[in-house]
C-alpha positions as CSV (number, residue, x, y, z in Angstrom):
1,M,-40.0,79.0,39.4
2,R,-37.4,76.9,41.2
3,S,-36.6,79.7,43.6
4,L,-40.4,79.9,44.4
5,I,-40.5,76.2,45.2
6,A,-37.4,76.4,47.3
7,L,-38.9,79.4,49.2
8,L,-42.1,77.5,49.7
9,N,-40.2,74.4,51.1
10,V,-38.3,76.6,53.5
11,F,-41.6,78.2,54.6
12,L,-43.1,74.7,55.2
13,I,-40.1,73.6,57.2
14,A,-40.3,76.7,59.4
15,I,-44.0,76.1,60.0
16,S,-43.4,72.5,61.0
17,I,-40.6,73.4,63.4
18,G,-42.7,76.2,64.9
19,L,-45.6,73.8,65.4
20,G,-43.3,71.3,67.1
21,Q,-42.0,74.0,69.5
22,C,-45.5,75.2,70.2
23,K,-46.6,71.6,71.0
24,S,-43.6,71.2,73.4
25,T,-44.3,74.5,75.3
26,S,-48.1,74.7,75.1
27,L,-48.5,72.1,77.9
28,P,-50.0,74.0,80.9
29,K,-47.5,72.9,83.6
30,S,-43.8,72.4,83.9
31,A,-41.4,71.0,86.5
32,E,-37.6,71.3,86.9
33,I,-36.2,68.1,88.4
34,Y,-32.7,68.2,89.9
35,H,-30.0,65.6,90.7
36,W,-28.0,66.2,93.8
37,A,-25.1,63.9,94.8
38,V,-24.6,63.6,98.5
39,N,-21.0,64.6,98.3
40,V,-21.6,68.0,96.5
41,P,-23.0,71.2,98.1
42,Q,-25.8,72.0,95.6
43,P,-28.1,70.3,93.0
44,S,-27.9,70.5,89.2
45,L,-30.7,70.4,86.7
46,L,-31.5,66.9,85.6
47,A,-34.6,67.5,83.4
48,K,-37.2,70.2,82.6
49,I,-40.6,68.7,81.8
50,A,-43.8,70.2,80.5
51,Y,-47.0,68.2,81.2
52,N,-50.7,68.3,81.0
53,P,-52.3,66.8,84.2
54,D,-55.7,66.3,82.5
55,T,-54.5,64.4,79.4
56,L,-51.4,62.9,81.0
57,E,-49.4,64.2,78.1
58,S,-45.8,65.1,78.8
59,N,-42.7,66.4,77.0
60,V,-39.0,66.4,78.1
61,L,-37.8,69.9,77.2
62,S,-34.2,69.2,78.4
63,Y,-32.3,66.4,80.0
64,T,-28.8,66.5,81.4
65,P,-27.7,63.4,83.3
66,P,-24.8,63.7,85.7
67,T,-21.3,62.8,84.6
68,V,-19.8,60.1,86.8
69,E,-16.1,60.1,87.7
70,N,-14.1,56.9,88.0
71,G,-14.5,55.5,91.5
72,D,-17.8,57.3,92.1
73,N,-20.0,54.3,91.3
74,H,-21.3,54.0,94.8
75,V,-22.3,57.6,95.2
76,K,-26.0,58.2,96.1
77,Y,-28.0,60.8,94.3
78,R,-31.0,62.8,95.5
79,I,-33.6,63.2,92.8
80,G,-36.1,66.0,93.5
81,F,-37.4,69.5,93.1
82,Y,-38.0,72.7,95.0
83,T,-41.4,73.6,96.2
84,T,-42.6,76.8,98.0
85,A,-43.5,76.4,101.6
86,A,-46.3,78.3,103.4
87,D,-43.9,80.9,104.6
88,G,-42.5,81.5,101.1
89,S,-39.2,79.7,101.6
90,K,-38.0,77.0,99.2
91,Q,-38.2,73.4,100.4
92,W,-36.5,70.4,98.8
93,V,-38.7,67.3,98.0
94,G,-37.3,64.2,96.5
95,S,-36.0,60.6,96.8
96,L,-32.6,58.9,97.1
97,V,-31.3,56.7,94.3
98,S,-28.0,54.9,93.5
99,Q,-25.7,56.0,90.8
100,S,-26.6,52.9,88.8
101,A,-30.2,54.2,88.5
102,L,-28.8,57.2,86.6
103,A,-26.5,55.1,84.4
104,S,-27.0,55.0,80.6
105,T,-29.7,52.6,79.5
106,S,-29.8,49.9,76.8
107,A,-32.0,49.5,73.8
108,T,-34.7,47.7,75.7
109,Q,-34.8,49.9,78.8
110,R,-34.7,53.6,79.8
111,N,-34.9,55.7,82.8
112,T,-38.4,57.0,83.7
113,L,-39.2,59.8,86.0
114,Q,-42.5,59.3,87.9
115,L,-44.1,62.6,88.8
116,Y,-46.7,62.2,91.5
117,L,-49.5,64.7,91.3
118,S,-52.1,65.6,93.9
119,G,-55.7,65.0,93.3
120,S,-56.7,68.6,94.0
121,Q,-57.8,71.1,91.4
122,Q,-54.2,72.5,91.0
123,H,-52.7,69.0,90.3
124,D,-49.6,70.1,92.3
125,L,-46.4,68.0,92.1
126,Y,-45.7,66.5,95.5
127,H,-43.2,63.7,94.9
128,V,-40.8,62.4,92.2
129,S,-39.0,59.1,91.8
130,L,-36.7,57.5,89.2
131,S,-36.8,53.9,87.9
132,K,-36.0,51.8,84.9
133,K,-38.7,50.6,82.5
134,Y,-37.9,47.4,80.6
135,N,-40.0,47.8,77.5
136,A,-38.6,47.9,74.0
137,E,-41.6,49.7,72.6
138,E,-41.0,52.7,75.0
139,S,-37.3,52.9,74.6
140,E,-37.3,56.0,72.5
141,G,-35.5,59.0,74.1
142,A,-33.0,59.3,76.9
143,I,-35.6,59.5,79.7
144,G,-39.4,58.9,80.0
145,V,-42.0,60.5,82.1
146,E,-44.9,59.0,83.9
147,L,-47.6,61.0,85.6
148,V,-49.1,59.3,88.6
149,Y,-52.2,60.2,90.6
150,P,-52.9,58.9,94.1
151,S,-55.1,55.8,93.9
152,A,-58.4,55.9,95.9
153,G,-58.5,53.8,99.0
154,A,-61.3,51.6,100.3
155,L,-64.5,53.6,101.0
156,P,-66.9,52.7,103.8
157,E,-70.4,51.4,102.8
158,L,-72.7,54.3,103.7
159,N,-76.5,54.2,103.7
160,K,-76.6,50.4,103.4
161,P,-80.3,49.4,103.5
162,I,-81.4,47.2,106.5
163,V,-83.3,44.1,105.5
164,V,-86.3,43.7,107.7
165,S,-88.6,40.7,108.3
166,P,-92.2,40.6,106.8
167,D,-93.6,42.0,110.1
168,G,-91.3,45.0,109.9
169,T,-88.9,44.1,112.7
170,A,-85.1,44.1,112.3
171,P,-83.5,40.6,112.1
172,Q,-82.0,39.4,115.3
173,E,-78.4,38.3,115.3
174,E,-77.8,34.6,115.9
175,A,-76.0,33.8,119.2
176,E,-72.7,32.2,118.7
177,K,-72.8,28.4,119.2
178,T,-71.0,26.8,122.2
179,F,-68.1,24.4,121.9
180,F,-70.4,21.4,122.5
181,Q,-72.9,22.6,119.9
182,K,-70.2,22.9,117.3
183,Y,-68.2,19.7,118.0
184,W,-70.7,17.2,119.5
185,W,-70.2,14.8,116.7
186,V,-66.4,14.6,117.4
187,L,-67.2,13.7,121.0
188,M,-69.7,11.1,119.9
189,I,-67.1,9.4,117.7
190,V,-64.6,9.4,120.5
191,A,-67.1,7.9,122.8
192,V,-68.1,5.1,120.4
193,L,-64.5,4.2,119.7
194,T,-63.8,4.1,123.4
195,L,-66.7,1.8,124.2
196,S,-66.2,-0.5,121.2
197,G,-62.5,-1.2,121.8
198,G,-62.5,-1.7,125.6
199,G,-62.6,-5.5,125.9
200,G,-60.2,-6.6,123.1
201,E,-57.2,-7.3,125.2
202,G,-58.8,-9.6,127.8
203,Q,-59.9,-12.2,125.2
């Protein structure tokens, strides 16, 4: 009986591990993000991320931060990915960060990769950046992921109805007032003060 219970426990653990792996790999899209120090000839894999552009769910499949040698604190790193150009060649897309941006984080902050997705049907990745998020509630894990869509700009007002007068004619725009029509009262005050104060010194 004990062997049957032990076998059942092993079976349940295997199912839970399998479900966890399915969840991590069932997301429809993935991206490989690289770090590339300016003083080295080629990039290295920073993180592999699976994500769902519809639900904004993401999962970090692997994360390998760069190792920093002594004296390399001022080295700049390129954070980016490869995309396929129209002619089929690989093209690097990314941003430049300091080494401190890749440094280890504290209990209240962590590095966060922002993946910028296009608003098209394919939800293609077109830019990536790295920043630190200061939030104790989100400090789980070595690195976080944030999916960002482009925000819509201001739209012109189309088909705005024209308000017409009761007889059906369009309203006429008022002509702009002249300087005298706007500030006649100032000139009147100056004139009164000038006339009232003219004979005071002679008395």
